[in-house]
C-alpha positions as CSV (number, residue, x, y, z in Angstrom):
1,M,29.7,38.7,37.4
2,K,31.8,36.8,40.0
3,G,35.3,36.6,38.8
4,R,37.7,37.2,36.1
5,T,36.3,38.4,32.6
6,I,37.9,40.0,29.4
7,V,35.8,42.1,27.1
8,L,37.5,42.2,23.3
9,D,35.7,44.7,21.5
10,H,35.8,48.2,19.7
11,W,35.0,52.1,21.7
12,H,33.7,54.8,18.8
13,G,35.8,52.4,16.1
14,R,39.0,52.0,18.1
15,E,40.0,48.4,19.1
16,A,39.5,48.1,22.5
17,A,39.6,45.3,25.3
18,A,38.2,45.7,29.3
19,L,39.7,43.1,32.4
20,L,36.8,42.5,34.5
21,V,37.1,41.6,38.1
22,D,33.6,40.9,39.7
23,G,31.9,42.8,37.1
24,R,33.6,45.9,38.2
25,L,36.7,47.9,35.6
26,D,40.3,47.2,36.6
27,D,41.8,47.6,33.0
28,L,41.1,48.9,30.0
29,L,42.8,49.5,26.5
30,I,41.6,51.5,23.8
31,D,44.3,51.9,21.0
32,D,45.2,55.3,19.8
33,P,45.4,55.6,16.0
34,E,47.1,58.7,16.2
35,A,49.9,57.8,18.1
36,P,52.3,54.7,17.6
37,R,52.0,51.9,19.7
38,P,53.9,50.8,22.9
39,G,56.7,48.4,21.5
40,S,57.0,49.9,17.9
41,I,60.3,49.4,16.9
42,Y,61.2,52.3,13.9
43,R,65.3,52.6,12.9
44,A,66.1,56.1,14.0
45,V,68.6,58.5,13.3
46,C,70.4,61.0,15.6
47,D,69.7,64.6,15.2
48,R,71.3,66.3,18.4
49,G,72.1,65.6,22.0
50,M,70.6,67.3,24.7
51,K,73.1,69.0,27.5
52,G,72.6,68.5,30.8
53,Q,70.0,66.5,30.2
54,G,71.4,63.5,28.9
55,G,70.0,62.1,26.6
56,M,69.1,62.6,22.5
57,I,66.8,63.8,19.8
58,L,66.5,61.3,17.3
59,R,65.0,62.0,13.9
60,L,61.7,59.3,13.0
61,P,60.0,58.7,9.3
62,G,57.2,60.9,8.2
63,G,59.0,63.9,10.2
64,E,58.3,62.7,13.6
65,T,60.9,63.0,16.4
66,A,61.9,61.0,19.4
67,W,63.5,61.3,22.7
68,L,66.0,58.8,24.1
69,R,67.2,59.0,27.6
70,H,71.1,57.8,28.5
71,A,71.7,58.7,25.0
72,T,75.5,58.9,25.8
73,G,78.6,57.8,23.1
74,L,76.0,58.7,20.1
75,K,76.6,61.3,17.9
76,A,74.4,63.4,15.0
77,G,73.6,61.3,12.1
78,E,74.4,58.0,13.5
79,R,71.7,55.3,12.6
80,L,70.3,52.8,15.9
81,L,67.1,50.8,16.4
82,V,64.7,52.3,18.8
83,Q,61.4,50.6,20.7
84,V,58.8,52.9,21.5
85,T,58.2,52.7,25.8
86,G,54.9,54.7,25.6
87,A,52.7,57.5,25.1
88,A,54.1,61.1,24.4
89,E,53.1,64.2,26.2
90,G,50.8,66.9,24.0
91,G,53.7,68.3,21.5
92,K,56.6,66.9,22.4
93,A,59.2,64.0,21.3
94,I,57.8,60.4,21.4
95,P,59.7,58.0,24.3
96,V,62.0,55.2,23.4
97,T,64.6,52.9,24.5
98,D,67.7,51.3,23.1
99,R,67.3,48.0,24.9
100,I,65.4,46.0,22.4
101,L,62.3,44.1,23.7
102,F,60.5,41.0,21.4
103,K,57.7,40.3,23.3
104,S,54.3,37.6,23.8
105,R,52.5,35.9,26.3
106,Y,55.3,33.1,27.0
107,A,58.2,34.4,25.4
108,I,60.9,37.2,25.7
109,V,63.4,37.4,23.3
110,T,66.5,39.3,24.3
111,P,68.7,41.1,21.8
112,G,72.1,42.2,23.7
113,A,71.7,39.7,26.4
114,P,71.8,35.7,26.0
115,G,71.0,33.1,28.2
116,L,68.3,31.3,28.6
117,N,65.9,31.9,32.0
118,V,62.9,31.4,33.2
119,S,60.3,33.9,35.4
120,R,61.2,33.3,39.2
121,Q,57.4,33.5,40.2
122,I,57.5,29.8,38.9
123,R,58.9,28.0,41.8
124,S,58.6,24.3,40.9
125,E,62.2,23.3,40.2
126,E,59.9,19.8,37.7
127,E,58.6,22.8,36.1
128,R,61.4,25.1,35.7
129,A,63.6,22.3,34.6
130,R,60.6,21.6,31.3
131,L,60.4,24.4,30.6
132,L,64.2,25.2,30.4
133,A,64.6,22.3,28.3
134,L,62.2,23.2,25.6
135,A,63.9,26.9,25.6
136,E,67.0,24.6,24.3
137,R,65.7,22.7,21.7
138,V,63.7,26.0,20.5
139,M,65.8,28.8,20.9
140,K,68.7,29.0,18.9
141,G,70.5,32.2,17.9
142,P,72.5,35.0,19.5
143,H,69.7,36.6,21.4
144,G,68.3,35.3,25.4
145,L,65.1,34.0,26.3
146,I,63.4,35.1,28.8
147,L,60.1,32.9,29.6
148,R,57.4,34.2,31.7
149,S,54.8,32.8,34.1
150,A,52.5,32.1,32.0
151,C,54.4,29.7,30.9
152,E,53.7,27.6,34.4
153,G,51.3,24.5,33.4
154,A,51.0,25.2,29.6
155,A,51.2,22.8,26.5
156,E,54.7,23.0,24.7
157,D,53.3,23.3,21.7
158,D,52.1,26.9,22.1
159,I,55.1,27.6,24.2
160,A,57.4,26.4,21.4
161,E,55.2,28.7,18.6
162,D,55.8,31.9,20.7
163,I,59.8,31.0,21.2
164,A,60.0,30.7,18.2
165,A,57.7,33.4,16.3
166,M,60.0,36.0,18.9
167,R,62.8,34.7,18.4
168,D,62.5,34.9,14.0
169,L,61.4,38.2,14.3
170,A,64.0,38.9,16.4
171,A,66.4,38.4,13.9
172,K,64.6,39.7,10.7
173,V,64.4,42.8,13.1
174,M,68.0,43.4,14.0
175,A,69.4,42.1,10.8
176,D,68.4,45.6,9.6
177,R,71.4,47.2,7.8
178,G,69.2,50.3,7.0
179,S,70.2,54.0,7.0
180,E,67.1,56.2,7.1
181,P,64.9,56.7,9.3
182,E,61.5,53.5,9.2
183,F,59.3,52.1,10.8
184,L,60.1,48.2,11.2
185,A,57.6,46.7,13.6
186,D,54.4,47.5,15.4
187,G,53.4,47.4,18.6
188,D,50.8,45.2,20.3
189,G,47.6,46.3,19.7
190,P,44.8,46.4,22.9
191,H,43.1,42.6,21.6
192,R,46.7,41.2,21.7
193,L,48.1,42.8,24.5
194,A,44.9,41.6,26.3
195,W,45.8,38.2,25.6
196,R,50.0,38.6,26.0
197,E,49.2,40.6,29.7
198,W,46.1,39.2,31.5
199,S,44.1,36.0,32.1
200,A,40.6,35.3,32.5
201,P,38.2,32.2,32.1
202,T,35.7,33.8,30.5
203,V,36.8,35.9,27.4
204,V,33.9,37.9,25.4
205,T,34.7,38.6,21.6
206,A,31.1,38.8,20.2
207,P,30.5,42.6,19.4
208,G,28.7,44.4,22.2
209,G,30.5,42.9,24.4
210,F,31.2,46.4,26.2
211,D,27.2,47.6,26.5
212,R,26.0,43.8,26.9
213,E,29.0,43.8,30.1
214,G,28.7,47.4,31.6
215,V,31.9,48.3,30.2
216,T,30.5,51.5,28.1
217,E,28.7,52.6,31.3
218,Q,32.2,52.5,33.5
219,I,33.7,54.3,30.6
220,E,31.7,57.0,30.7
221,A,32.0,57.5,34.7
222,L,35.6,58.2,34.4
223,R,34.7,61.6,32.5
224,R,33.7,62.8,36.1
225,P,36.9,63.7,38.5
226,D,35.5,62.7,41.6
227,V,35.4,58.6,42.7
228,D,32.9,57.3,45.5
229,L,34.7,54.6,47.7
230,G,31.6,54.5,49.5
231,E,33.9,55.6,53.3
232,A,35.8,58.2,51.4
233,G,36.0,59.9,48.4
234,L,38.7,60.5,45.5
235,V,39.0,63.7,42.7
236,V,42.0,62.9,40.4
237,E,42.6,66.0,38.4
238,A,45.2,66.1,35.6
239,T,47.6,69.6,35.1
240,Q,49.9,70.6,32.7
241,A,52.7,69.9,35.4
242,L,51.2,66.5,37.5
243,V,49.0,64.8,38.9
244,A,46.4,65.6,41.9
245,V,44.6,63.5,44.1
246,D,42.4,65.0,46.7
247,V,41.0,62.6,49.6
248,N,38.1,63.5,51.8
249,T,35.8,62.3,54.6
250,R,32.7,62.2,52.2
251,G,31.1,63.8,55.8
252,D,32.4,61.4,58.0
253,S,33.5,62.5,61.4
254,S,34.5,59.9,63.5
255,P,38.0,59.3,65.3
256,A,38.6,57.1,62.8
257,A,37.1,58.5,59.8
258,A,41.0,60.4,58.3
259,L,42.5,56.7,58.9
260,K,39.3,54.6,57.1
261,A,39.6,57.4,54.0
262,N,43.3,57.1,53.2
263,L,43.3,53.5,53.7
264,A,40.3,53.2,51.1
265,A,42.5,55.7,49.2
266,A,45.3,53.8,48.9
267,R,43.6,50.8,47.6
268,A,41.8,52.1,44.7
269,L,44.5,54.6,43.9
270,P,46.8,52.5,41.2
271,R,43.4,51.6,39.8
272,Q,42.0,54.9,39.4
273,L,45.1,56.2,37.9
274,R,45.6,53.2,35.8
275,L,41.7,53.9,33.8
276,R,42.3,56.9,33.6
277,G,46.1,56.3,31.9
278,L,48.0,59.2,34.3
279,G,51.4,59.3,34.6
280,G,53.9,61.5,35.6
281,Q,54.1,63.4,38.2
282,I,51.7,62.5,41.4
283,V,50.4,64.3,44.4
284,V,48.1,62.7,47.3
285,D,46.2,64.8,49.2
286,F,44.9,62.9,52.1
287,V,43.1,63.6,54.7
288,S,44.7,65.2,57.8
289,M,46.0,62.7,60.0
290,S,48.4,61.4,62.7
291,K,52.0,61.3,62.0
292,A,51.5,57.8,63.8
293,H,49.6,56.7,61.0
294,R,51.8,57.3,57.9
295,R,53.3,54.2,57.8
296,Q,50.5,52.5,57.4
297,I,49.5,54.7,54.5
298,E,52.5,53.8,53.0
299,Q,52.4,50.0,54.1
300,S,49.0,49.9,52.0
301,L,50.3,51.9,48.6
302,K,53.3,49.7,48.4
303,D,50.8,46.6,48.7
304,S,48.1,48.3,46.0
305,F,51.1,49.3,43.8
306,R,53.0,46.3,44.1
307,N,51.0,44.2,41.6
308,D,50.7,47.0,38.9
309,P,51.3,47.0,35.7
310,V,52.6,50.1,35.5
311,E,56.3,51.3,36.5
312,T,55.9,53.7,39.8
313,S,57.7,54.8,42.2
314,L,56.7,55.7,46.0
315,F,59.0,59.1,47.1
316,G,57.1,60.0,50.5
317,W,56.0,62.5,52.4
318,T,56.6,66.3,51.6
319,A,57.1,68.9,54.4
320,M,53.2,70.1,54.0
321,G,52.2,66.1,54.2
322,L,51.2,65.4,50.9
323,F,52.2,62.2,49.5
324,E,54.6,62.2,46.3
325,L,55.0,59.2,43.0
326,S,56.0,58.8,40.5
327,R,54.8,57.0,37.5
328,K,55.6,55.4,33.8
329,R,54.0,57.4,31.4
330,E,52.9,53.9,29.5
331,R,49.1,54.8,28.0
332,V,47.5,57.6,26.5
333,P,45.4,59.4,29.1
334,L,42.1,58.3,28.7
335,A,40.7,62.2,28.4
336,R,42.1,62.6,25.4
337,L,41.2,59.9,23.8
338,L,37.6,59.9,25.9
339,E,37.6,63.9,23.5
340,A,38.7,62.4,20.6
341,G,36.5,59.6,20.8
342,S,33.3,62.1,21.6
């Protein structure tokens, strides 16, 4: 199947969404009922500061704990609103932020950051003027608003409805005056996230779509650490401390084999990490090559990660010739979900 297709289904009883590009799995979202969804909002209570780390352990309802970075000025017992930013590692506190956003397909409402803004990806001055005029009519109250790139060409009624929904939710949540830890708003599940973040001309919603569209088979393939790239191979293995990626030439001994394999791996790496839900510290062992070729690999990595939805920082080469990068832990590792669904 050519083109982009979104498949909304369930996987082992869990809500799930898949994005296919030319029939190949490009992104995957599976709900984890054992963990709070990213985007969920809580009223939390400060428990104790972590000296030397600049953060604060917070108390959440149900005995759960959260970790807030850059928590300067906070004291034990103080209450604040926080939003879940990603998946917690096994046994660790849930990562949160106190910079709360109310995000939908067309609109992002920004408490504490007033002003009306339009995505820079919308370059048409006429379209920007149309959207700003709409925002001025609909957006009321003290909070700020960002109109996302999906607004370009969209119907005004749809955008206005989205703005109003996020505006009203923000007003309700930010007006909270409770004192004990409490769950206030749920994050988006896979189906709503797919509607919010992906675009495709074809959306499959009938039950059994994962089996019919070949998604189930491709998910099962992700159980294996090895990835066949044709001219190269990858082995992706997550350890307790980091994610190790090994690149190999599949037996090709030609002079250009190393560069070809490394370029193929650089192009494939964002997709493999995205599908497997891997983040944190990542170390890539590329095939040995001349230092003159390293710049090509670096540029290929920058191009590959530029449009990836998960925040990634490229740090460069170690003394041993390994490439280091760091990736935000936004998703539950797929291996954990596959184990739970077996």
